[in-house]
N, C-alpha and C positions, 0 to 999 in steps of 0.2 A: 448626559453620560460624560463624565469628566475623565479625560486622559491624563495619567500621572507619569508616564515614562515611555520611552522608545529605546530599543536596543536591537542589535543584529548579531547573528552568529556567523555572518559571512554567506550563509545559504538562505536563511529566512529572517523576516523581521518580526520582532515581538513588541506588541503595543499593550500597555497596561491601562486598565480603566477601573474606576471605582464603581462597585455595584451600588445602585441607588437604594436608599432606605425604603424598606417595604417591598422591594422587588427581589424575590428569592430566585433560586436557580430554576425551578419549574416555570416560573413566570417569564424569566428571560428566554428559556428555550422555546416556550410557546411564541414569544415575540420573534425569535429567529425563524421559526417555521412560518410565521405570517409574513416574513419579509420577502424580498425578491428571489432569494435562493430556496433550495429544498434541502432539508436535513437528510443526509444519506445514512448516517448512523450516529449513535452516541456510545462512546467507549468509556467504561468506568475503570478507575485504577485505585488500588488500596496501598497507601504508602506506610501505614503504621497500624498496629493493633490487629485484632482478630478479623477474620473475614467469613462470618457465618453464612452469608448469602452467596459466597463464591463470586464476588463482583470483580475481582482483579482481572483486567484485560478482557472484560466481557463486553460484547456488542449488543446494543439495544436498538430497536426501532423507537420512534417517538412515543407510540402508544404503550409499548411494553415498559419503557423507562418511566413514564408518568404513572403507570399502574404500580410499579414496584417502589418508586421513590419514597413514599411515606414510611416504608419499612427500613430505610437507610439512615434514619436519624441517629442511631447509636454509633455510627462510624465517626462522627465529628469531623475534625480538620484532617483526618487521615484519608479522606476520600476526595477524589478529583475526577473530572470528566473531560473528555475531548468531544466536542460537537463538530462533526465533519459535515460541512455544508457544500453542496454542489452548486456552484455559481455558473454564470454564462461562460466564464473563462476557465479557471481551474479550481479544484477543491480548496476550501479555506477551513482551517481548524480553529475553533474558539475554545480555549482551555478555561475550565471553571474549577476552582478549588473551594471547598467549604470554608467560609469565613475569611476568604482572601479576595484581593481584587481580581477582576476578569483579566485574562491574558489572551489577547487576540493574536494568533500566529498565522502568517501567510507566507508561503514559500516563494511566490512569484510576483504578485502585484503588491509592491511595497506601499502603494498609495492608498490602498483600501482601508477604510475606517469602519469601526463597529457600527456606526450609525447607518452606513450603507447596507450592511448585512441585516439591520433591523428595518430598513426601508424608511428611515426617518428623513423627511425632506430637509434641504439646507435652510429653508425659510424657518427661522426660529419660531415665528408666530404660528406655524403649522404643526409644531411638535406635539403640543398638548392634544390637538385634534387626532393626530396619528395614534398617540398612546391610548386614547379612549376607544379607538376602533380595533386595537390589536386583538383583544380577546374574542371579539365577534369574528374577525378574519380567521383566527386560529381554529374556531369551531367550524367555520364554513369550508375551510380549505381541506380537501381530502388528502390522505397520505398517498404519496406516489413515489415510484422509483424513476429517476431520471437517467436515461442512457445518453451520456454526453456525446458519444460517437454518432448519434443520430441527429444531434442538433448542430446547425451551422456554427462555425467558429467565426464570430464577427471580425476578430483580429486577422485571421488568415484570409478572409474575404477581402479585407482592406488591402492586405499585401498584394493579393492577386490583382486587385483593381489598379494598384499603383505600378503594376508591371514588375513586381519583385518576386516572381516565381523562381524556383530553382532552375538553373540552366542544365542542359544535358551534360556538360562537362563537370559541373558540380556533383551531379548524381554519380558519374563515373568515378570521380575522385573519392567519394564516400564509399562506394562499393569496392574500390581497390583496397581500402584499408579493412573493410569488413570481411573481405575474402580470406584474410589471414586466419580467421577462426575455422575455416575449412581445413587449413593446413596444420592447425595447432591441435595436438592430441591431448587427451585427458588420461587420468590415472585409472583407466578401465578398458577392458577389451569388449568387443562385440561378441555375439554368439558364434561368429565364424572364426574368431581367433585373432582378429587384427585390432589395433588400437582405435578407440572411438575418438572422433573429432569433437571439438567444442561446438561446432555448428550442428552436428548430429544430435547432441544433447539438447541444444536450444530448440531445434526443430521438434523433437518429441515432447518437450515440455509444452510447447505451443499446441501440439496435437492433443495432448492430454487435456489442456484447458478447453479446447474446442469441444472435445467429447463431453466434458463436464457441463457444458452449456445446456445440455438436455436433461440434467439432473434437477429435480424440483427444489432441492435445498438452495440452489444457486439461481433460481429464477429471477430474483431481484438484484442480482449482481450485474455489474457492467462487465460482461465476459469478454467483449471486444478489447477492453482495456487490459484485462488479465492476459489475453493472448499476446498483445503487444509487449507487455512486460516480459513475458516468457521469451519472445523472439529476440529481444535486445539485452537480456539481463547479463550475459557474459561477454559483451562486446569489449569490455576492458581487457580481456585476456588476449585481444589482438596486439596489445602492447607489452604485456608481462608474461604471456604464456599461462598455462594452467598450473596451479600449485595445489596439491592435495590439501583437503581441509585440515588434516592432522599435522601439516607442516606450515600452513599459512599463518603469518604473524600480522600484528596490527600495522607494522611498517609496510608489509606487502600490500595490505588493503589500501593504505594511504597512497602508495605509489600507483596502484591500479586506478583509483578514483581520480587522482590528479591528472594522469595521462588521458583518461577517458573524457573528463570534463574540458580539458584543453582542446581535445579533438572536436567535441560537440560544440564548443564555443565558436568554432569556425564554420559551422553549418549555415546555410541560408536561414533567414530569420524565422520563417514558419516552422521549419524542421528543428531549429535550435530550441524554440519554445516547447514544442511537443516532446522532444527527447529529454530536455531539462526537467520538465514537469514530471515525466514518468520516472526518471532516475531519482528525483527528490522524493516522490511518493514511495518508491521501492525502498529507499534508504530509511525513511522514517517508520515504515510498517504500521501506519496509523489507520489506514483504510482496510476494509475487509478484502478488497481486491488485491491489495499489496500482500496481505497475509496469506491469501489463497495462492498467489503466485509463488511466494517463498516456500510454502508447503509442497507445491507441485514440483518445484526445482529439486528439492531434497528427495522426495519419494521417487522421482524418475531415476535419480542416481542409484538408489537402492535397488530398484527394479533391474537396471542395467547390470549391476554387479551380480545379481542373481542369474542373469542370462549369460554371464561370462563363465568360463571354466574356473572352478574353485581353486585350481592349482595356481591361478594368477593372483589370488588373494594374498595379502600380507597377513601375518599372524594377528595383528591388532584389528584387522577388518572383520574377524569372526564376531567380536563383540560390537564393533562399530555398526555393523549391518542391522543390529537389533535396537540401536539407540539413536542413530543419525536421523534427524528430522522428526522424531516422536513428538517433541514439544511443539513444533510448528504445526503439526497436523491435528493437535488435540482440540482446537477450537471448533472443528467441523465433524459432526457425527458421521457423514458419509466418508470423509477421508480417513477417519479413525477406523471405520470398518474395512476400508481398503488396506490400510496399514496393517490391521490384524491379519488379513489374508496374506499379504506380502511377508509378514514376519513368520507365519506358518510355513510358507515356501522356503524361507531362509533356514529355518530349523531343520526341515526335511532335507535340504541340500547339504547342510553340514553333517547331519546324521548319516546320510548316504555315503558321503566321502569318508567318514570315520569307519563305517562298516566295511568299506572296500579295502581298507589297509590290511 
């Protein structure tokens, strides 16, 4: 596997490799599944042309991808895939584009190489032996869902063994900053008529995720990771306050992210790694867990607005209530059904208010 270039965005490292002759995308994905990691999902993207199979931003298991792939030939170079691999550390995304080099992207471990994901030994003499065994390994290895929260983190165990645990004072310092989101109010009232805090919104998104853990559609999701995302997703507002979505600008977003990452950068090492990995995954929205968190975040806000007195709504929110978060929920049948019920609630609330005038 020949590497042709390396670049960085400042957040993650991109490494380009040439796809070997006679080794197509299905063969490479089978090799990745036979490697030391486990394929969590395969996401397809359509960059040009028609999309008769509705592949854009669609998530596949390995089996469903391999079954449908023969029908994708007509897409040509307009089709690309993200193969999300759960490793012992953090998820790694291998990007594949029809007719183009492989692009291996990793947000944390900048040293990882594609050969490691394929399980190819460093000993060059053993490479051919590995390749001949790949197809046999792929057939024997059953599909499984890996819950990273239930597997020990070797790096964290090393830090603990070296006496690098977080100290009580470091914990208190972090909590002192996080406490600000208890005091920061959002652009929404509770059902009792007081302003909702950022912390209250974050708590209920986490509760919503916990409740979804028992829904069969999400049985293969790492729901512990989704809950963690929900708990921390608005910590940046400890520095900037809450800015309503219809007022927030790209400059506001950049300011919030910058302040947040400066803060997290000062955490003890184990906590810094965990929070950085979560925020990176949440920002890229490439994993199904990140997309679920984002949908939950938005639908909880819509639910809370419905629970508030409609007299607190701004005129623009009558339409926003029916559109906010629709796109994010569309990937999930269960969330789409929930969204339909919440939208019906919204329409009845508006109609009731209009009839009372």
